Backbone as a printed PyTorch tensor [residue, N CA C, xyz], in Angstrom:
tensor([[[ 17.0310, -27.9650,  13.6930],
         [ 16.4180, -26.6920,  13.3410],
         [ 15.9940, -26.9770,  11.7490]],

        [[ 14.7390, -26.6110,  11.4020],
         [ 14.4230, -26.5210,  10.0760],
         [ 15.2420, -25.6280,   9.0680]],

        [[ 15.5250, -26.0220,   7.8320],
         [ 16.3040, -25.1460,   7.2070],
         [ 15.2570, -24.4660,   6.1190]],

        [[ 15.5240, -23.2150,   6.0350],
         [ 14.6280, -22.1830,   5.1550],
         [ 15.5060, -21.5580,   4.1800]],

        [[ 15.0530, -22.0330,   2.7790],
         [ 15.8100, -21.4020,   1.8790],
         [ 15.1940, -19.8550,   1.5390]],

        [[ 16.0060, -18.7650,   1.6680],
         [ 15.6350, -17.5500,   1.3280],
         [ 15.0740, -17.4140,  -0.1690]],

        [[ 13.8800, -16.7360,  -0.4940],
         [ 13.6870, -16.4970,  -1.5620],
         [ 13.7640, -15.3170,  -1.9900]],

        [[ 14.0610, -14.8780,  -3.2410],
         [ 14.1870, -13.4000,  -3.5190],
         [ 12.9170, -12.8360,  -3.9230]],

        [[ 12.5620, -11.8370,  -3.4360],
         [ 11.2530, -10.8990,  -3.7580],
         [ 11.4570, -10.1590,  -4.8970]],

        [[ 10.5080, -10.0650,  -5.7220],
         [ 10.4190,  -9.1100,  -6.8320],
         [  9.2970,  -8.1360,  -6.8640]],

        [[  9.6600,  -6.7770,  -7.0280],
         [  8.5170,  -5.7770,  -7.0820],
         [  7.3430,  -6.2560,  -7.9240]],

        [[  6.1420,  -5.7850,  -7.7690],
         [  4.8770,  -6.0110,  -8.7070],
         [  5.3250,  -5.4280,  -9.7750]],

        [[  4.8020,  -6.1220, -11.0090],
         [  5.1220,  -5.4860, -12.5160],
         [  4.0250,  -4.5130, -12.7420]],

        [[  4.0350,  -3.8460, -13.7930],
         [  2.9330,  -2.9450, -13.9380],
         [  1.7290,  -3.5400, -14.2650]],

        [[  1.3290,  -4.7030, -14.5110],
         [  0.0140,  -5.1880, -14.7040],
         [ -0.4780,  -5.4020, -13.2190]],

        [[  0.2700,  -5.9490, -12.3630],
         [ -0.1050,  -6.2030, -11.0740],
         [ -0.3300,  -4.8930, -10.4500]],

        [[  0.4580,  -4.0020, -10.6970],
         [  0.2020,  -2.4780,  -9.8490],
         [ -1.2100,  -1.8690, -10.4440]],

        [[ -1.3500,  -2.1520, -11.7920],
         [ -2.6580,  -1.4950, -12.3830],
         [ -3.8790,  -2.2090, -11.6480]],

        [[ -4.0880,  -3.5510, -11.5230],
         [ -4.7240,  -4.2920, -10.7620],
         [ -5.1440,  -3.8480,  -9.4340]],

        [[ -3.9540,  -3.4730,  -8.5880],
         [ -3.9670,  -3.2050,  -7.3190],
         [ -4.7160,  -1.8370,  -7.1400]],

        [[ -4.0240,  -0.8050,  -8.0580],
         [ -4.6630,   0.5080,  -8.0990],
         [ -6.0110,   0.6100,  -8.4950]],

        [[ -6.5530,  -0.3480,  -9.3910],
         [ -7.9820,  -0.3560,  -9.9460],
         [ -8.8770,  -0.8520,  -8.4800]],

        [[ -8.3200,  -1.8720,  -7.8560],
         [ -9.0680,  -2.4630,  -6.3910],
         [ -9.2090,  -1.1310,  -5.6040]],

        [[ -8.1870,  -0.4440,  -5.4930],
         [ -8.2310,   0.7060,  -4.4980],
         [ -9.7330,   1.6390,  -4.9470]],

        [[ -9.5770,   1.8570,  -6.3790],
         [-10.8140,   2.7110,  -6.8940],
         [-12.2380,   2.1870,  -6.9910]],

        [[-12.3750,   0.6800,  -6.6030],
         [-13.5950,   0.2650,  -6.5070],
         [-13.8360,  -0.3460,  -4.9680]],

        [[-13.1530,   0.1090,  -4.1740],
         [-13.1480,  -0.2470,  -2.8040],
         [-14.3740,   0.2800,  -2.1780]],

        [[-15.0410,  -0.4160,  -1.2200],
         [-16.4070,   0.0620,  -0.7530],
         [-16.3450,   1.5330,  -0.0410]],

        [[-17.4380,   2.0880,  -0.2410],
         [-17.2440,   3.5950,   0.2820],
         [-18.2270,   3.8770,   1.5450]],

        [[-18.7750,   2.6370,   1.9180],
         [-19.5580,   2.7450,   3.1180],
         [-18.5550,   2.9490,   4.2230]],

        [[-19.3580,   3.3530,   5.3360],
         [-18.4880,   3.3360,   6.5510],
         [-18.1800,   4.6800,   6.9610]],

        [[-17.3000,   4.9750,   7.9320],
         [-17.2130,   6.5180,   8.6180],
         [-16.4780,   7.4320,   7.4790]],

        [[-15.5560,   6.8320,   6.7280],
         [-14.9770,   7.5430,   5.7530],
         [-15.4890,   7.8520,   4.3270]],

        [[-16.4750,   6.9800,   4.0680],
         [-17.2970,   7.3280,   2.6310],
         [-16.1930,   7.2920,   1.6490]],

        [[-16.4350,   8.3740,   0.6060],
         [-15.7120,   8.4910,  -0.5110],
         [-14.3360,   8.7670,  -0.3740]],

        [[-13.8290,   9.0960,   0.7160],
         [-12.4030,   9.3320,   1.0290],
         [-11.4840,   7.9300,   1.3660]],

        [[-12.1710,   6.9980,   1.4000],
         [-11.7020,   5.6170,   1.3120],
         [-10.7270,   5.1150,   0.0950]],

        [[-11.2340,   5.6180,  -0.9160],
         [-10.6110,   5.4630,  -2.2970],
         [ -8.9420,   6.0800,  -2.2990]],

        [[ -9.2580,   7.4290,  -2.0270],
         [ -7.8570,   8.2650,  -1.9090],
         [ -7.1310,   7.7760,  -0.9240]],

        [[ -7.6320,   7.5970,   0.3820],
         [ -6.4810,   7.0030,   1.4890],
         [ -5.7890,   5.8080,   1.1510]],

        [[ -6.8480,   4.6900,   0.5070],
         [ -6.1860,   3.3360,   0.1660],
         [ -5.3040,   3.6330,  -0.9030]],

        [[ -5.3870,   4.4030,  -1.9310],
         [ -4.4230,   4.6200,  -3.0230],
         [ -3.2940,   5.2260,  -2.5860]],

        [[ -3.2530,   6.2880,  -1.5850],
         [ -2.0860,   6.7860,  -1.0450],
         [ -1.2020,   5.7710,  -0.1600]],

        [[ -2.0060,   4.9880,   0.5170],
         [ -1.2440,   3.8960,   1.3280],
         [ -0.5440,   2.9700,   0.3410]],

        [[ -1.2430,   2.6070,  -0.4800],
         [ -0.4870,   1.5530,  -1.3940],
         [  0.7320,   2.2770,  -2.1200]],

        [[  0.5820,   3.4060,  -2.5930],
         [  1.7810,   3.8890,  -3.2600],
         [  2.9490,   4.3990,  -2.4580]],

        [[  2.5430,   4.6260,  -1.0140],
         [  3.5180,   4.8780,  -0.0110],
         [  4.3270,   3.6670,   0.1860]],

        [[  3.5520,   2.3960,   0.3050],
         [  4.1590,   1.1050,   0.5390],
         [  5.2450,   0.7050,  -0.6860]],

        [[  4.5570,   1.0900,  -1.9990],
         [  5.2550,   0.6440,  -3.3040],
         [  6.6880,   1.6980,  -3.3580]],

        [[  6.7200,   2.8680,  -3.2510],
         [  7.4830,   3.5190,  -3.3250],
         [  8.7660,   3.9300,  -2.2810]],

        [[  8.3940,   3.5450,  -1.1010],
         [  9.2160,   3.7350,  -0.0890],
         [  9.9490,   2.4840,   0.4580]],

        [[  9.2150,   1.3120,   0.3550],
         [  9.8930,   0.2820,   0.7040],
         [  9.5720,   0.0810,   2.2130]],

        [[  8.7730,   0.8220,   2.8910],
         [  8.3630,   0.8630,   4.2590],
         [  7.6130,  -0.3890,   4.7000]],

        [[  7.3750,  -0.9310,   5.8220],
         [  6.6990,  -2.0740,   6.3330],
         [  5.2340,  -1.4710,   6.4900]],

        [[  4.1440,  -2.4510,   6.5920],
         [  2.7790,  -1.8270,   6.5920],
         [  2.6750,  -1.0660,   7.9690]],

        [[  3.1340,  -1.7160,   9.0070],
         [  3.1570,  -0.7130,  10.1750],
         [  3.5690,   0.4100,  10.4660]],

        [[  4.8820,   0.5870,   9.4730],
         [  5.5070,   1.8110,   9.4230],
         [  4.7430,   2.7860,   8.6420]],

        [[  4.0110,   2.5390,   7.6540],
         [  3.1840,   3.2420,   7.0310],
         [  2.0190,   3.6970,   7.8180]],

        [[  1.3460,   2.8230,   8.3670],
         [  0.3430,   3.1570,   9.2620],
         [  0.5000,   4.1840,  10.2350]],

        [[  1.6720,   3.9410,  10.9890],
         [  2.0400,   4.8330,  11.8800],
         [  2.6650,   6.2470,  11.4410]],

        [[  2.9350,   6.4430,  10.4210],
         [  3.6390,   7.4810,   9.6070],
         [  2.8530,   8.8950,   9.7890]],

        [[  3.6010,   9.8110,  10.4680],
         [  2.9280,  10.9990,  10.7490],
         [  3.0290,  12.0320,   9.6000]],

        [[  1.9010,  12.8480,   9.1270],
         [  2.2250,  13.9210,   8.1420],
         [  3.2050,  14.7370,   8.2500]],

        [[  3.6950,  14.8610,   9.2680],
         [  4.9970,  15.8270,   9.5220],
         [  6.1680,  15.1720,   8.7890]],

        [[  6.2420,  13.8120,   8.8680],
         [  7.4510,  13.1930,   8.3040],
         [  7.4470,  13.0910,   6.6890]],

        [[  6.2280,  13.5770,   6.0450],
         [  6.1770,  13.5490,   4.6870],
         [  6.4480,  14.8450,   4.2110]],

        [[  7.4350,  14.8490,   3.3430],
         [  7.8170,  16.1750,   2.5400],
         [  7.5000,  16.1080,   0.9670]],

        [[  6.7640,  17.1090,   0.6240],
         [  6.2910,  17.3790,  -0.9450],
         [  5.5060,  16.3190,  -1.1950]]])
């Protein structure tokens, strides 16, 4: 069996988060959702950042599960 060394994951620093959120703001507005793409993508990224949930968990998250 191959031996895999676990590597410690570090959260994004402030500069990286600023770039990620900037990319949300310049995301393409074409398509079915139009201008709302920016807001949905930003919300998606922020939920991932502050909850530690996996992408699949955030995608399937129901509005009723979110408080405040």
